[in-house]
PDB file of N, CA, C and O in Angstrom:
ATOM      1  N   MET A   1       0.728  -0.993   0.284  1.00  0.00           N
ATOM      2  CA  MET A   1      -0.206  -0.068  -0.261  1.00  0.00           C
ATOM      3  C   MET A   1       1.218   1.216   0.078  1.00  0.00           C
ATOM      4  O   MET A   1       2.178   1.256   0.849  1.00  0.00           O
ATOM      5  N   SER A   2       0.551   2.268  -1.168  1.00  0.00           N
ATOM      6  CA  SER A   2       1.698   3.593  -1.136  1.00  0.00           C
ATOM      7  C   SER A   2       1.117   4.155   0.138  1.00  0.00           C
ATOM      8  O   SER A   2       0.134   3.723   0.741  1.00  0.00           O
ATOM      9  N   GLN A   3       2.256   5.702   0.614  1.00  0.00           N
ATOM     10  CA  GLN A   3       1.256   6.063   1.389  1.00  0.00           C
ATOM     11  C   GLN A   3       1.489   7.797   0.262  1.00  0.00           C
ATOM     12  O   GLN A   3       2.450   8.206  -0.391  1.00  0.00           O
ATOM     13  N   ASP A   4       0.301   8.292   0.476  1.00  0.00           N
ATOM     14  CA  ASP A   4       0.045   9.489   0.015  1.00  0.00           C
ATOM     15  C   ASP A   4       0.879  10.416   0.637  1.00  0.00           C
ATOM     16  O   ASP A   4       1.103  10.509   1.844  1.00  0.00           O
ATOM     17  N   LYS A   5       1.445  11.281  -0.523  1.00  0.00           N
ATOM     18  CA  LYS A   5       2.389  12.438   0.293  1.00  0.00           C
ATOM     19  C   LYS A   5       1.799  13.588   1.211  1.00  0.00           C
ATOM     20  O   LYS A   5       2.432  14.081   2.145  1.00  0.00           O
ATOM     21  N   ASN A   6       0.578  13.943   0.862  1.00  0.00           N
ATOM     22  CA  ASN A   6       0.123  14.509   1.992  1.00  0.00           C
ATOM     23  C   ASN A   6      -0.700  13.918   3.002  1.00  0.00           C
ATOM     24  O   ASN A   6      -1.695  14.526   3.397  1.00  0.00           O
ATOM     25  N   PHE A   7      -0.456  13.036   3.363  1.00  0.00           N
ATOM     26  CA  PHE A   7      -1.092  12.148   4.090  1.00  0.00           C
ATOM     27  C   PHE A   7      -0.699  12.955   5.758  1.00  0.00           C
ATOM     28  O   PHE A   7       0.314  13.641   5.896  1.00  0.00           O
ATOM     29  N   VAL A   8      -1.284  12.810   6.426  1.00  0.00           N
ATOM     30  CA  VAL A   8      -0.220  13.823   7.998  1.00  0.00           C
ATOM     31  C   VAL A   8      -1.592  12.516   9.153  1.00  0.00           C
ATOM     32  O   VAL A   8      -2.779  12.219   9.290  1.00  0.00           O
ATOM     33  N   SER A   9       0.287  12.127   9.825  1.00  0.00           N
ATOM     34  CA  SER A   9      -0.478  11.674  10.955  1.00  0.00           C
ATOM     35  C   SER A   9      -1.212  11.851  12.143  1.00  0.00           C
ATOM     36  O   SER A   9      -1.000  12.872  12.796  1.00  0.00           O
ATOM     37  N   THR A  10      -1.865  11.201  12.450  1.00  0.00           N
ATOM     38  CA  THR A  10      -2.764  11.440  13.695  1.00  0.00           C
ATOM     39  C   THR A  10      -2.502  11.687  14.894  1.00  0.00           C
ATOM     40  O   THR A  10      -3.287  12.126  15.734  1.00  0.00           O
ATOM     41  N   SER A  11      -0.686  11.249  15.117  1.00  0.00           N
ATOM     42  CA  SER A  11      -0.143  11.293  16.476  1.00  0.00           C
ATOM     43  C   SER A  11       0.788  12.437  16.531  1.00  0.00           C
ATOM     44  O   SER A  11       1.582  12.861  17.371  1.00  0.00           O
ATOM     45  N   GLY A  12       0.349  12.854  15.131  1.00  0.00           N
ATOM     46  CA  GLY A  12       1.323  14.883  15.486  1.00  0.00           C
ATOM     47  C   GLY A  12      -0.056  15.323  15.826  1.00  0.00           C
ATOM     48  O   GLY A  12      -0.390  15.544  16.990  1.00  0.00           O
ATOM     49  N   LEU A  13      -0.857  15.448  14.812  1.00  0.00           N
ATOM     50  CA  LEU A  13      -2.352  16.182  15.219  1.00  0.00           C
ATOM     51  C   LEU A  13      -2.604  15.881  16.331  1.00  0.00           C
ATOM     52  O   LEU A  13      -3.472  16.672  16.700  1.00  0.00           O
ATOM     53  N   LEU A  14      -2.370  15.197  17.121  1.00  0.00           N
ATOM     54  CA  LEU A  14      -3.215  15.016  18.756  1.00  0.00           C
ATOM     55  C   LEU A  14      -2.322  14.845  19.405  1.00  0.00           C
ATOM     56  O   LEU A  14      -2.456  13.892  20.172  1.00  0.00           O
ATOM     57  N   SER A  15      -0.961  15.612  19.485  1.00  0.00           N
ATOM     58  CA  SER A  15       0.392  15.036  20.350  1.00  0.00           C
ATOM     59  C   SER A  15      -0.185  15.894  21.602  1.00  0.00           C
ATOM     60  O   SER A  15      -1.000  16.782  21.353  1.00  0.00           O
ATOM     61  N   GLN A  16       0.171  15.680  22.792  1.00  0.00           N
ATOM     62  CA  GLN A  16      -0.666  16.779  23.691  1.00  0.00           C
ATOM     63  C   GLN A  16       0.629  16.870  25.007  1.00  0.00           C
ATOM     64  O   GLN A  16       0.400  16.817  26.216  1.00  0.00           O
ATOM     65  N   ASN A  17       1.882  17.006  24.403  1.00  0.00           N
ATOM     66  CA  ASN A  17       3.267  16.821  25.077  1.00  0.00           C
ATOM     67  C   ASN A  17       3.833  18.118  25.504  1.00  0.00           C
ATOM     68  O   ASN A  17       4.062  19.167  24.902  1.00  0.00           O
ATOM     69  N   GLY A  18       3.982  17.746  26.667  1.00  0.00           N
ATOM     70  CA  GLY A  18       4.060  19.217  27.690  1.00  0.00           C
ATOM     71  C   GLY A  18       2.780  19.243  28.126  1.00  0.00           C
ATOM     72  O   GLY A  18       2.974  18.493  29.083  1.00  0.00           O
ATOM     73  N   ARG A  19       1.944  19.429  28.178  1.00  0.00           N
ATOM     74  CA  ARG A  19       0.154  19.229  28.646  1.00  0.00           C
ATOM     75  C   ARG A  19      -0.039  18.864  29.717  1.00  0.00           C
ATOM     76  O   ARG A  19       0.893  18.125  30.033  1.00  0.00           O
ATOM     77  N   ARG A  20      -1.054  18.999  30.840  1.00  0.00           N
ATOM     78  CA  ARG A  20      -1.250  18.459  31.831  1.00  0.00           C
ATOM     79  C   ARG A  20      -2.845  18.451  31.881  1.00  0.00           C
ATOM     80  O   ARG A  20      -3.501  19.486  32.003  1.00  0.00           O
ATOM     81  N   VAL A  21      -3.355  17.281  31.783  1.00  0.00           N
ATOM     82  CA  VAL A  21      -4.390  17.192  31.764  1.00  0.00           C
ATOM     83  C   VAL A  21      -5.086  16.457  33.197  1.00  0.00           C
ATOM     84  O   VAL A  21      -4.589  15.527  33.832  1.00  0.00           O
ATOM     85  N   LEU A  22      -6.179  17.061  33.442  1.00  0.00           N
ATOM     86  CA  LEU A  22      -7.438  16.466  34.854  1.00  0.00           C
ATOM     87  C   LEU A  22      -8.726  15.801  34.352  1.00  0.00           C
ATOM     88  O   LEU A  22      -9.771  16.327  33.970  1.00  0.00           O
ATOM     89  N   VAL A  23      -8.220  13.904  34.499  1.00  0.00           N
ATOM     90  CA  VAL A  23      -9.408  13.558  34.072  1.00  0.00           C
ATOM     91  C   VAL A  23     -10.392  13.071  35.391  1.00  0.00           C
ATOM     92  O   VAL A  23      -9.864  12.479  36.332  1.00  0.00           O
ATOM     93  N   THR A  24     -11.779  13.348  35.386  1.00  0.00           N
ATOM     94  CA  THR A  24     -12.482  12.637  36.646  1.00  0.00           C
ATOM     95  C   THR A  24     -12.867  11.596  36.419  1.00  0.00           C
ATOM     96  O   THR A  24     -13.938  11.894  35.889  1.00  0.00           O
ATOM     97  N   GLY A  25     -12.832  10.710  36.409  1.00  0.00           N
ATOM     98  CA  GLY A  25     -13.851   9.206  36.610  1.00  0.00           C
ATOM     99  C   GLY A  25     -12.761   8.619  35.984  1.00  0.00           C
ATOM    100  O   GLY A  25     -12.972   7.906  35.003  1.00  0.00           O
ATOM    101  N   ALA A  26     -11.540   8.814  36.419  1.00  0.00           N
ATOM    102  CA  ALA A  26     -10.445   7.924  35.711  1.00  0.00           C
ATOM    103  C   ALA A  26      -9.926   6.121  36.059  1.00  0.00           C
ATOM    104  O   ALA A  26      -9.110   5.480  35.398  1.00  0.00           O
ATOM    105  N   ALA A  27     -10.561   5.726  37.065  1.00  0.00           N
ATOM    106  CA  ALA A  27     -10.696   4.648  37.857  1.00  0.00           C
ATOM    107  C   ALA A  27     -11.306   3.243  36.569  1.00  0.00           C
ATOM    108  O   ALA A  27     -11.193   2.032  36.761  1.00  0.00           O
ATOM    109  N   SER A  28     -11.741   3.714  35.699  1.00  0.00           N
ATOM    110  CA  SER A  28     -12.573   3.335  34.997  1.00  0.00           C
ATOM    111  C   SER A  28     -14.030   3.607  34.090  1.00  0.00           C
ATOM    112  O   SER A  28     -14.849   4.499  34.313  1.00  0.00           O
ATOM    113  N   GLY A  29     -14.101   2.418  32.851  1.00  0.00           N
ATOM    114  CA  GLY A  29     -14.991   3.173  31.872  1.00  0.00           C
ATOM    115  C   GLY A  29     -14.346   4.438  31.322  1.00  0.00           C
ATOM    116  O   GLY A  29     -13.129   4.574  31.198  1.00  0.00           O
ATOM    117  N   ILE A  30     -15.356   5.454  30.968  1.00  0.00           N
ATOM    118  CA  ILE A  30     -15.218   6.717  29.931  1.00  0.00           C
ATOM    119  C   ILE A  30     -13.818   7.218  30.435  1.00  0.00           C
ATOM    120  O   ILE A  30     -12.820   7.540  29.791  1.00  0.00           O
ATOM    121  N   GLY A  31     -14.024   7.190  31.611  1.00  0.00           N
ATOM    122  CA  GLY A  31     -12.739   7.921  32.154  1.00  0.00           C
ATOM    123  C   GLY A  31     -11.062   7.565  32.072  1.00  0.00           C
ATOM    124  O   GLY A  31     -10.147   8.307  31.716  1.00  0.00           O
ATOM    125  N   LYS A  32     -11.019   6.206  32.520  1.00  0.00           N
ATOM    126  CA  LYS A  32     -10.294   5.374  32.158  1.00  0.00           C
ATOM    127  C   LYS A  32      -9.729   5.703  30.547  1.00  0.00           C
ATOM    128  O   LYS A  32      -8.917   6.603  30.335  1.00  0.00           O
ATOM    129  N   ALA A  33     -10.237   4.913  29.563  1.00  0.00           N
ATOM    130  CA  ALA A  33      -9.983   5.466  28.491  1.00  0.00           C
ATOM    131  C   ALA A  33      -9.683   7.146  27.869  1.00  0.00           C
ATOM    132  O   ALA A  33      -9.192   7.461  26.785  1.00  0.00           O
ATOM    133  N   MET A  34     -10.043   7.800  28.689  1.00  0.00           N
ATOM    134  CA  MET A  34      -9.861   9.384  28.161  1.00  0.00           C
ATOM    135  C   MET A  34      -8.357   9.657  28.525  1.00  0.00           C
ATOM    136  O   MET A  34      -7.581  10.432  27.965  1.00  0.00           O
ATOM    137  N   ALA A  35      -8.077   8.615  29.879  1.00  0.00           N
ATOM    138  CA  ALA A  35      -6.446   9.088  30.479  1.00  0.00           C
ATOM    139  C   ALA A  35      -5.528   7.981  29.770  1.00  0.00           C
ATOM    140  O   ALA A  35      -4.360   8.215  29.460  1.00  0.00           O
ATOM    141  N   LEU A  36      -6.174   6.737  29.539  1.00  0.00           N
ATOM    142  CA  LEU A  36      -5.160   6.133  28.261  1.00  0.00           C
ATOM    143  C   LEU A  36      -4.555   6.638  27.141  1.00  0.00           C
ATOM    144  O   LEU A  36      -3.394   6.495  26.758  1.00  0.00           O
ATOM    145  N   ARG A  37      -5.299   7.133  26.747  1.00  0.00           N
ATOM    146  CA  ARG A  37      -5.320   8.346  25.386  1.00  0.00           C
ATOM    147  C   ARG A  37      -4.554   9.585  25.495  1.00  0.00           C
ATOM    148  O   ARG A  37      -3.627   9.917  24.756  1.00  0.00           O
ATOM    149  N   PHE A  38      -5.130  10.381  26.698  1.00  0.00           N
ATOM    150  CA  PHE A  38      -4.369  11.741  27.034  1.00  0.00           C
ATOM    151  C   PHE A  38      -2.757  10.630  27.125  1.00  0.00           C
ATOM    152  O   PHE A  38      -1.993  10.610  26.160  1.00  0.00           O
ATOM    153  N   ALA A  39      -2.538  10.004  28.083  1.00  0.00           N
ATOM    154  CA  ALA A  39      -0.742   9.315  28.604  1.00  0.00           C
ATOM    155  C   ALA A  39      -0.065   8.674  27.084  1.00  0.00           C
ATOM    156  O   ALA A  39       1.157   8.706  26.937  1.00  0.00           O
ATOM    157  N   ASP A  40      -0.937   8.116  26.022  1.00  0.00           N
ATOM    158  CA  ASP A  40      -0.122   7.608  24.862  1.00  0.00           C
ATOM    159  C   ASP A  40       0.098   9.064  23.997  1.00  0.00           C
ATOM    160  O   ASP A  40       1.188   9.178  23.436  1.00  0.00           O
ATOM    161  N   ALA A  41      -0.801  10.090  23.872  1.00  0.00           N
ATOM    162  CA  ALA A  41      -0.666  11.562  23.272  1.00  0.00           C
ATOM    163  C   ALA A  41       0.765  12.082  24.423  1.00  0.00           C
ATOM    164  O   ALA A  41       1.543  13.022  24.252  1.00  0.00           O
ATOM    165  N   GLY A  42       0.724  11.201  25.440  1.00  0.00           N
ATOM    166  CA  GLY A  42       2.270  12.822  25.575  1.00  0.00           C
ATOM    167  C   GLY A  42       1.989  13.433  27.086  1.00  0.00           C
ATOM    168  O   GLY A  42       2.955  13.914  27.678  1.00  0.00           O
ATOM    169  N   ALA A  43       0.834  13.427  27.656  1.00  0.00           N
ATOM    170  CA  ALA A  43       0.148  14.119  28.640  1.00  0.00           C
ATOM    171  C   ALA A  43       0.435  13.817  29.564  1.00  0.00           C
ATOM    172  O   ALA A  43       0.688  12.615  29.647  1.00  0.00           O
ATOM    173  N   ASP A  44       0.607  14.755  30.987  1.00  0.00           N
ATOM    174  CA  ASP A  44       1.134  14.257  32.311  1.00  0.00           C
ATOM    175  C   ASP A  44      -0.902  14.397  32.690  1.00  0.00           C
ATOM    176  O   ASP A  44      -1.863  15.093  32.362  1.00  0.00           O
ATOM    177  N   CYS A  45      -0.603  13.315  33.489  1.00  0.00           N
ATOM    178  CA  CYS A  45      -2.444  13.312  33.353  1.00  0.00           C
ATOM    179  C   CYS A  45      -2.183  13.381  35.323  1.00  0.00           C
ATOM    180  O   CYS A  45      -1.254  13.000  36.035  1.00  0.00           O
ATOM    181  N   LEU A  46      -3.667  14.137  35.662  1.00  0.00           N
ATOM    182  CA  LEU A  46      -3.827  14.091  36.990  1.00  0.00           C
ATOM    183  C   LEU A  46      -5.399  13.620  37.150  1.00  0.00           C
ATOM    184  O   LEU A  46      -6.298  14.159  36.504  1.00  0.00           O
ATOM    185  N   LEU A  47      -5.621  12.553  38.085  1.00  0.00           N
ATOM    186  CA  LEU A  47      -6.380  11.651  38.010  1.00  0.00           C
ATOM    187  C   LEU A  47      -7.217  11.108  39.141  1.00  0.00           C
ATOM    188  O   LEU A  47      -6.823  10.325  40.005  1.00  0.00           O
ATOM    189  N   LEU A  48      -8.987  11.869  38.966  1.00  0.00           N
ATOM    190  CA  LEU A  48      -9.645  11.522  40.197  1.00  0.00           C
ATOM    191  C   LEU A  48     -10.603  10.833  40.032  1.00  0.00           C
ATOM    192  O   LEU A  48     -11.361  10.522  39.113  1.00  0.00           O
ATOM    193  N   ASP A  49     -10.414  10.561  41.445  1.00  0.00           N
ATOM    194  CA  ASP A  49     -11.999   9.195  41.564  1.00  0.00           C
ATOM    195  C   ASP A  49     -12.334   8.470  42.565  1.00  0.00           C
ATOM    196  O   ASP A  49     -11.420   8.179  43.336  1.00  0.00           O
ATOM    197  N   ILE A  50     -13.430   8.062  42.807  1.00  0.00           N
ATOM    198  CA  ILE A  50     -13.419   8.169  44.265  1.00  0.00           C
ATOM    199  C   ILE A  50     -12.921   6.929  44.647  1.00  0.00           C
ATOM    200  O   ILE A  50     -12.883   6.795  45.870  1.00  0.00           O
ATOM    201  N   ASP A  51     -12.367   5.594  43.739  1.00  0.00           N
ATOM    202  CA  ASP A  51     -12.623   4.406  43.354  1.00  0.00           C
ATOM    203  C   ASP A  51     -10.650   4.413  44.244  1.00  0.00           C
ATOM    204  O   ASP A  51      -9.622   4.468  43.568  1.00  0.00           O
ATOM    205  N   ALA A  52     -10.675   4.359  45.442  1.00  0.00           N
ATOM    206  CA  ALA A  52      -8.623   4.333  45.480  1.00  0.00           C
ATOM    207  C   ALA A  52      -7.871   3.556  45.344  1.00  0.00           C
ATOM    208  O   ALA A  52      -6.653   3.713  45.427  1.00  0.00           O
ATOM    209  N   PRO A  53      -8.603   2.305  45.048  1.00  0.00           N
ATOM    210  CA  PRO A  53      -7.332   0.818  44.359  1.00  0.00           C
ATOM    211  C   PRO A  53      -7.172   0.811  42.820  1.00  0.00           C
ATOM    212  O   PRO A  53      -6.141   0.432  42.263  1.00  0.00           O
ATOM    213  N   GLY A  54      -8.830   1.487  41.855  1.00  0.00           N
ATOM    214  CA  GLY A  54      -8.921   1.701  40.482  1.00  0.00           C
ATOM    215  C   GLY A  54      -7.462   2.569  39.933  1.00  0.00           C
ATOM    216  O   GLY A  54      -6.534   2.323  39.162  1.00  0.00           O
ATOM    217  N   LEU A  55      -7.831   3.586  40.726  1.00  0.00           N
ATOM    218  CA  LEU A  55      -6.841   5.075  40.750  1.00  0.00           C
ATOM    219  C   LEU A  55      -5.423   4.596  41.121  1.00  0.00           C
ATOM    220  O   LEU A  55      -4.479   5.006  40.446  1.00  0.00           O
ATOM    221  N   GLN A  56      -5.248   3.887  41.987  1.00  0.00           N
ATOM    222  CA  GLN A  56      -3.181   3.931  42.277  1.00  0.00           C
ATOM    223  C   GLN A  56      -3.591   2.538  40.475  1.00  0.00           C
ATOM    224  O   GLN A  56      -3.217   2.769  39.326  1.00  0.00           O
ATOM    225  N   SER A  57      -4.092   1.765  40.766  1.00  0.00           N
ATOM    226  CA  SER A  57      -3.855   0.777  39.230  1.00  0.00           C
ATOM    227  C   SER A  57      -3.941   0.977  37.947  1.00  0.00           C
ATOM    228  O   SER A  57      -3.707   0.147  37.068  1.00  0.00           O
ATOM    229  N   MET A  58      -4.315   2.202  37.800  1.00  0.00           N
ATOM    230  CA  MET A  58      -4.306   2.854  36.652  1.00  0.00           C
ATOM    231  C   MET A  58      -2.973   3.878  36.804  1.00  0.00           C
ATOM    232  O   MET A  58      -2.281   4.079  35.805  1.00  0.00           O
ATOM    233  N   ALA A  59      -2.616   4.562  38.176  1.00  0.00           N
ATOM    234  CA  ALA A  59      -1.633   5.094  37.969  1.00  0.00           C
ATOM    235  C   ALA A  59      -0.196   4.120  37.484  1.00  0.00           C
ATOM    236  O   ALA A  59       0.656   4.641  36.764  1.00  0.00           O
ATOM    237  N   SER A  60      -0.100   3.163  37.802  1.00  0.00           N
ATOM    238  CA  SER A  60       0.326   2.099  37.723  1.00  0.00           C
ATOM    239  C   SER A  60       0.981   1.637  36.137  1.00  0.00           C
ATOM    240  O   SER A  60       2.013   1.364  35.525  1.00  0.00           O
ATOM    241  N   GLU A  61      -0.484   1.789  36.035  1.00  0.00           N
ATOM    242  CA  GLU A  61      -0.626   0.818  34.328  1.00  0.00           C
ATOM    243  C   GLU A  61       0.171   2.348  33.461  1.00  0.00           C
ATOM    244  O   GLU A  61       1.274   2.115  32.965  1.00  0.00           O
ATOM    245  N   LEU A  62      -0.316   3.645  33.321  1.00  0.00           N
ATOM    246  CA  LEU A  62       0.394   4.659  32.974  1.00  0.00           C
ATOM    247  C   LEU A  62       1.888   5.096  33.205  1.00  0.00           C
ATOM    248  O   LEU A  62       2.518   5.450  32.209  1.00  0.00           O
ATOM    249  N   GLN A  63       2.575   5.103  34.559  1.00  0.00           N
ATOM    250  CA  GLN A  63       3.268   4.978  35.154  1.00  0.00           C
ATOM    251  C   GLN A  63       4.703   3.922  34.281  1.00  0.00           C
ATOM    252  O   GLN A  63       5.872   4.252  34.082  1.00  0.00           O
ATOM    253  N   SER A  64       4.031   2.711  33.955  1.00  0.00           N
ATOM    254  CA  SER A  64       4.502   1.888  33.246  1.00  0.00           C
ATOM    255  C   SER A  64       4.945   1.918  31.907  1.00  0.00           C
ATOM    256  O   SER A  64       5.878   1.254  31.456  1.00  0.00           O
ATOM    257  N   LYS A  65       3.962   3.024  31.056  1.00  0.00           N
ATOM    258  CA  LYS A  65       4.099   3.366  30.231  1.00  0.00           C
ATOM    259  C   LYS A  65       5.524   4.557  29.916  1.00  0.00           C
ATOM    260  O   LYS A  65       5.848   5.088  28.855  1.00  0.00           O
ATOM    261  N   GLY A  66       6.100   4.668  31.192  1.00  0.00           N
ATOM    262  CA  GLY A  66       6.153   6.357  30.860  1.00  0.00           C
ATOM    263  C   GLY A  66       5.753   7.808  31.320  1.00  0.00           C
ATOM    264  O   GLY A  66       6.403   8.852  31.341  1.00  0.00           O
ATOM    265  N   SER A  67       4.542   7.533  31.656  1.00  0.00           N
ATOM    266  CA  SER A  67       3.683   8.672  32.186  1.00  0.00           C
ATOM    267  C   SER A  67       4.034   8.975  33.153  1.00  0.00           C
ATOM    268  O   SER A  67       4.561   8.261  34.006  1.00  0.00           O
ATOM    269  N   ARG A  68       3.767  10.287  33.204  1.00  0.00           N
ATOM    270  CA  ARG A  68       4.406  11.092  34.660  1.00  0.00           C
ATOM    271  C   ARG A  68       2.391  11.237  35.100  1.00  0.00           C
ATOM    272  O   ARG A  68       1.413  11.493  34.397  1.00  0.00           O
ATOM    273  N   VAL A  69       2.527  10.983  36.281  1.00  0.00           N
ATOM    274  CA  VAL A  69       1.156  10.426  36.872  1.00  0.00           C
ATOM    275  C   VAL A  69       0.810  10.958  38.088  1.00  0.00           C
ATOM    276  O   VAL A  69       1.466  10.253  38.855  1.00  0.00           O
ATOM    277  N   SER A  70       0.273  11.656  38.686  1.00  0.00           N
ATOM    278  CA  SER A  70      -0.840  12.078  39.499  1.00  0.00           C
ATOM    279  C   SER A  70      -2.021  11.873  39.877  1.00  0.00           C
ATOM    280  O   SER A  70      -3.013  12.476  39.466  1.00  0.00           O
ATOM    281  N   ILE A  71      -1.975  10.480  41.180  1.00  0.00           N
ATOM    282  CA  ILE A  71      -3.539  10.867  41.387  1.00  0.00           C
ATOM    283  C   ILE A  71      -4.092  11.432  42.584  1.00  0.00           C
ATOM    284  O   ILE A  71      -3.296  11.896  43.400  1.00  0.00           O
ATOM    285  N   ALA A  72      -5.890  11.491  42.939  1.00  0.00           N
ATOM    286  CA  ALA A  72      -6.333  12.226  44.155  1.00  0.00           C
ATOM    287  C   ALA A  72      -8.056  11.364  44.160  1.00  0.00           C
ATOM    288  O   ALA A  72      -9.002  11.356  43.373  1.00  0.00           O
ATOM    289  N   LYS A  73      -7.848  10.891  45.139  1.00  0.00           N
ATOM    290  CA  LYS A  73      -8.991  10.513  46.013  1.00  0.00           C
ATOM    291  C   LYS A  73      -9.962  11.382  45.953  1.00  0.00           C
ATOM    292  O   LYS A  73      -9.862  12.229  46.841  1.00  0.00           O
ATOM    293  N   VAL A  74     -11.391  11.592  44.859  1.00  0.00           N
ATOM    294  CA  VAL A  74     -12.347  13.050  45.251  1.00  0.00           C
ATOM    295  C   VAL A  74     -13.448  12.034  45.028  1.00  0.00           C
ATOM    296  O   VAL A  74     -13.356  11.009  44.354  1.00  0.00           O
ATOM    297  N   ASP A  75     -14.417  12.438  45.643  1.00  0.00           N
ATOM    298  CA  ASP A  75     -16.000  12.487  45.454  1.00  0.00           C
ATOM    299  C   ASP A  75     -16.863  13.619  45.097  1.00  0.00           C
ATOM    300  O   ASP A  75     -17.276  14.467  45.888  1.00  0.00           O
ATOM    301  N   LEU A  76     -17.097  13.559  43.846  1.00  0.00           N
ATOM    302  CA  LEU A  76     -17.339  14.847  42.996  1.00  0.00           C
ATOM    303  C   LEU A  76     -18.511  15.677  43.375  1.00  0.00           C
ATOM    304  O   LEU A  76     -18.727  16.875  43.192  1.00  0.00           O
ATOM    305  N   ARG A  77     -19.532  14.328  44.205  1.00  0.00           N
ATOM    306  CA  ARG A  77     -20.639  14.833  44.386  1.00  0.00           C
ATOM    307  C   ARG A  77     -20.404  15.913  45.467  1.00  0.00           C
ATOM    308  O   ARG A  77     -21.051  16.957  45.377  1.00  0.00           O
ATOM    309  N   SER A  78     -19.511  15.740  46.503  1.00  0.00           N
ATOM    310  CA  SER A  78     -18.997  16.367  47.803  1.00  0.00           C
ATOM    311  C   SER A  78     -18.245  17.643  47.309  1.00  0.00           C
ATOM    312  O   SER A  78     -17.124  17.819  46.831  1.00  0.00           O
ATOM    313  N   LYS A  79     -19.542  18.660  47.679  1.00  0.00           N
ATOM    314  CA  LYS A  79     -18.625  20.553  47.249  1.00  0.00           C
ATOM    315  C   LYS A  79     -17.442  20.115  49.095  1.00  0.00           C
ATOM    316  O   LYS A  79     -16.374  20.692  49.296  1.00  0.00           O
ATOM    317  N   SER A  80     -17.791  19.491  49.685  1.00  0.00           N
ATOM    318  CA  SER A  80     -16.353  20.268  50.680  1.00  0.00           C
ATOM    319  C   SER A  80     -14.787  19.106  49.996  1.00  0.00           C
ATOM    320  O   SER A  80     -13.629  19.355  50.330  1.00  0.00           O
ATOM    321  N   GLN A  81     -15.058  18.256  49.318  1.00  0.00           N
ATOM    322  CA  GLN A  81     -13.968  17.205  48.938  1.00  0.00           C
ATOM    323  C   GLN A  81     -13.501  18.060  47.484  1.00  0.00           C
ATOM    324  O   GLN A  81     -12.282  17.986  47.326  1.00  0.00           O
ATOM    325  N   ILE A  82     -14.099  18.729  46.563  1.00  0.00           N
ATOM    326  CA  ILE A  82     -13.629  19.747  46.124  1.00  0.00           C
ATOM    327  C   ILE A  82     -13.027  20.959  46.032  1.00  0.00           C
ATOM    328  O   ILE A  82     -12.157  21.396  45.278  1.00  0.00           O
ATOM    329  N   ASP A  83     -13.649  21.428  46.942  1.00  0.00           N
ATOM    330  CA  ASP A  83     -12.741  22.433  47.700  1.00  0.00           C
ATOM    331  C   ASP A  83     -11.739  22.157  48.122  1.00  0.00           C
ATOM    332  O   ASP A  83     -10.775  22.724  47.609  1.00  0.00           O
ATOM    333  N   ALA A  84     -11.484  21.192  49.220  1.00  0.00           N
ATOM    334  CA  ALA A  84     -10.331  20.610  49.774  1.00  0.00           C
ATOM    335  C   ALA A  84      -9.224  20.704  48.446  1.00  0.00           C
ATOM    336  O   ALA A  84      -8.349  21.562  48.328  1.00  0.00           O
ATOM    337  N   PHE A  85      -9.525  19.528  47.440  1.00  0.00           N
ATOM    338  CA  PHE A  85      -8.777  19.214  46.248  1.00  0.00           C
ATOM    339  C   PHE A  85      -8.458  20.397  45.758  1.00  0.00           C
ATOM    340  O   PHE A  85      -7.249  20.402  45.524  1.00  0.00           O
ATOM    341  N   TRP A  86      -9.068  21.631  45.429  1.00  0.00           N
ATOM    342  CA  TRP A  86      -8.453  22.902  44.763  1.00  0.00           C
ATOM    343  C   TRP A  86      -7.627  23.291  45.266  1.00  0.00           C
ATOM    344  O   TRP A  86      -6.526  23.561  44.787  1.00  0.00           O
ATOM    345  N   ALA A  87      -8.169  23.457  46.888  1.00  0.00           N
ATOM    346  CA  ALA A  87      -6.933  24.210  48.205  1.00  0.00           C
ATOM    347  C   ALA A  87      -5.763  23.634  47.936  1.00  0.00           C
ATOM    348  O   ALA A  87      -4.854  24.464  47.920  1.00  0.00           O
ATOM    349  N   GLU A  88      -5.423  22.540  47.718  1.00  0.00           N
ATOM    350  CA  GLU A  88      -3.978  21.936  47.736  1.00  0.00           C
ATOM    351  C   GLU A  88      -3.622  21.580  46.959  1.00  0.00           C
ATOM    352  O   GLU A  88      -2.487  21.103  46.963  1.00  0.00           O
TER     353      GLU A  88
END
């Protein structure tokens, strides 16, 4: 299969190198999928979820791929936890 000389790789278009993203619900489902995609694109990830073991597992998975990851257990239904997260 020949490569069109005007072909642009999506990896270049979707690069997140040097960016930091915050992903909520990152321990499972859509949040996990988003965290994986952002990490694959080169972003540093700050992962939030109420599932602490799931967050730790996700962080380990991304770190094993070379991503810089921070995690925080936050229940987004709780204003006091959200306020405490931002204050930190």
